[in-house]
C-alpha distance (Angstrom), angle and dihedral (degrees) to the residues before:
residue distance angle dihedral
M1 . . .
T2 3.82 . .
E3 3.65 92.1 .
T4 3.83 91.5 52.3
L5 3.83 90.5 51.2
I6 3.76 90.0 49.6
W7 3.78 93.1 52.7
I8 3.80 90.9 46.8
A9 3.84 90.0 51.2
V10 3.84 90.4 49.0
A11 3.83 90.3 47.3
L12 3.83 89.9 49.3
C13 3.78 92.2 48.1
A14 3.82 91.5 50.7
I15 3.71 91.8 49.3
G16 3.84 91.2 47.6
L17 3.78 91.9 48.8
Y18 3.84 89.5 48.7
L19 3.79 92.5 49.3
S20 3.75 90.5 46.6
W21 3.74 92.6 50.3
T22 3.84 90.6 50.0
A23 3.80 91.2 48.2
G24 3.80 89.1 50.4
R25 3.89 92.3 49.2
L26 3.89 87.9 49.8
D27 3.79 90.6 51.9
R28 3.70 92.6 49.3
L29 3.84 89.6 49.6
H30 3.86 88.0 52.7
A31 3.79 90.8 49.1
R32 3.88 88.0 50.2
I33 3.77 89.1 52.6
D34 3.78 91.9 50.7
A35 3.85 90.7 50.0
A36 3.77 92.5 44.9
R37 3.72 91.7 50.3
A38 3.77 94.9 50.0
A39 3.82 88.6 51.4
L40 3.87 89.1 49.1
D41 3.79 90.1 49.0
A42 3.85 91.0 50.6
Q43 3.78 91.7 48.6
L44 3.78 93.0 48.4
L45 3.76 90.7 47.8
R46 3.69 91.6 48.1
R47 3.90 92.2 50.3
A48 3.84 90.3 48.3
S49 3.83 92.6 48.5
I50 3.75 93.6 50.3
A51 3.68 92.2 46.9
Q52 3.82 91.1 49.4
E53 3.68 89.1 48.8
L54 3.85 92.4 52.0
A55 3.82 89.1 47.4
T56 3.76 93.1 56.8
S57 3.80 96.3 39.9
G58 3.76 95.7 86.4
I59 3.79 92.7 -124.6
L60 3.80 95.2 109.8
D61 3.83 124.1 64.3
P62 3.92 111.7 -96.5
A63 3.81 96.1 -103.2
A64 3.71 93.2 50.7
S65 3.83 91.1 45.7
I66 3.77 92.9 53.3
V67 3.86 92.3 47.0
L68 3.78 92.4 48.7
Y69 3.91 95.4 43.0
Q70 3.76 93.7 49.7
A71 3.77 93.6 48.2
A72 3.87 90.8 46.3
H73 3.78 92.9 46.0
A74 3.88 93.2 48.6
A75 3.86 88.3 49.9
R76 3.76 92.6 52.4
Q77 3.86 93.6 44.3
A78 3.75 99.1 40.2
E79 3.79 121.2 124.2
E80 3.87 117.1 -120.0
E81 3.75 92.0 -102.9
Q82 3.89 92.0 54.0
R83 3.83 98.1 36.0
E84 3.88 98.9 99.5
V85 3.83 90.3 51.9
A86 3.76 95.0 44.5
E87 3.96 89.8 48.9
S88 3.83 89.0 48.9
E89 3.67 91.3 52.3
L90 3.83 92.0 49.8
S91 3.85 87.6 53.9
Q92 3.82 91.4 49.9
A93 3.94 90.3 48.2
L94 3.87 89.6 49.9
R95 3.82 89.0 50.8
A96 3.83 90.7 45.8
V97 3.78 94.7 46.3
L98 3.81 101.5 38.5
G99 3.71 99.8 24.6
E100 3.74 94.2 105.0
P101 3.93 119.3 74.2
E102 3.86 90.4 -136.5
Q103 3.79 92.0 60.2
M104 3.80 91.0 48.9
R105 3.83 89.7 46.9
A106 3.79 88.9 54.0
V107 3.83 91.6 49.2
R108 3.81 91.9 50.4
E109 3.81 91.9 47.5
A110 3.80 94.0 53.3
P111 3.81 119.0 92.1
G112 3.70 106.8 -84.8
G113 3.82 91.0 6.0
E114 3.81 97.7 117.3
E115 3.75 89.7 59.5
A116 3.80 93.4 43.9
A117 3.79 90.1 49.9
G118 3.90 90.5 48.0
E119 3.86 91.7 48.6
L120 3.76 92.2 48.1
A121 3.80 94.1 46.7
A122 3.81 90.5 50.5
A123 3.73 91.8 48.3
V124 3.84 92.1 46.9
R125 3.77 89.8 50.0
R126 3.84 94.6 48.9
V127 3.88 97.6 50.3
P128 3.87 93.1 70.1
M129 3.74 93.1 46.4
A130 3.83 90.7 50.8
R131 3.69 91.8 45.6
R132 3.82 90.8 50.8
F133 3.84 93.5 50.0
H134 3.86 88.9 49.6
N135 3.89 92.6 48.1
D136 3.79 91.6 45.5
A137 3.73 90.6 55.5
V138 3.72 93.1 45.9
R139 3.75 88.6 49.7
A140 3.79 93.8 54.2
A141 3.83 92.5 46.1
R142 3.78 91.7 51.3
A143 3.79 93.4 48.6
L144 3.83 88.2 53.2
R145 3.81 95.7 43.6
R146 3.80 88.3 53.1
H147 3.81 93.7 63.3
R148 3.89 114.8 103.7
K149 3.83 95.5 -125.5
V150 3.83 88.2 57.1
R151 3.76 94.1 50.8
W152 3.84 95.7 37.9
F153 3.76 94.6 53.3
R154 3.76 94.9 31.8
L155 3.80 93.7 -126.2
A156 3.81 93.1 165.8
G157 3.82 89.9 66.6
H158 3.75 110.9 -162.8
A159 3.89 96.0 -32.8
P160 3.77 113.5 135.5
F161 3.85 118.2 -111.2
P162 3.79 103.4 -93.4
M163 3.75 115.1 -112.8
A164 3.83 127.3 -154.7
F165 3.73 121.3 -124.8
E166 3.76 108.6 -121.9
M167 3.79 119.1 -170.5
D168 3.79 142.3 138.9
D169 3.84 103.2 -96.3
E170 3.81 102.2 162.8
P171 3.78 107.6 136.4
P172 3.76 123.9 -133.1
V173 3.93 110.0 -90.0
A174 3.80 92.1 -115.7
L175 3.86 93.1 53.5
A176 3.78 93.8 40.4
D177 3.78 89.3 55.3
R178 3.76 91.1 47.9
A179 3.84 94.4 46.3
T180 3.76 93.6 60.1
């Protein structure tokens, strides 16, 4: 009888340790998501700021400046529910305004334009990487949260279900070539 109780206690301790380890892993994944989201937000803000700066610099023609400024401003001011759409529209505006090599040549030839083009190319290159890191962390957390043991024992607590950040982040051809 005593031996049976000892084995039951050992089994319960092993199960408890396993559940604790799984909960810790899930917690670390949620922390990774938070860090990746903060990095993504920083890169999106940097891209919008540089685009706004370029739009107000006087390097671009007035119509292109207005289109780029409005898209960058909308991306910076967007509410969380509309953020993906606003960032996608900024990507589309960047492709429309800077899609032609002549426009990029004009930007580079202007005073300070080479630096602006370099900063924008770096920002445009970093956004997809930051989004990929965030979405990879979300994918891993979702996979773990789908396991029965996580649902049955409510190991996720009250943490919201992680959502991926889906947006159009394809860079303009002129900046993509420059970024590599």
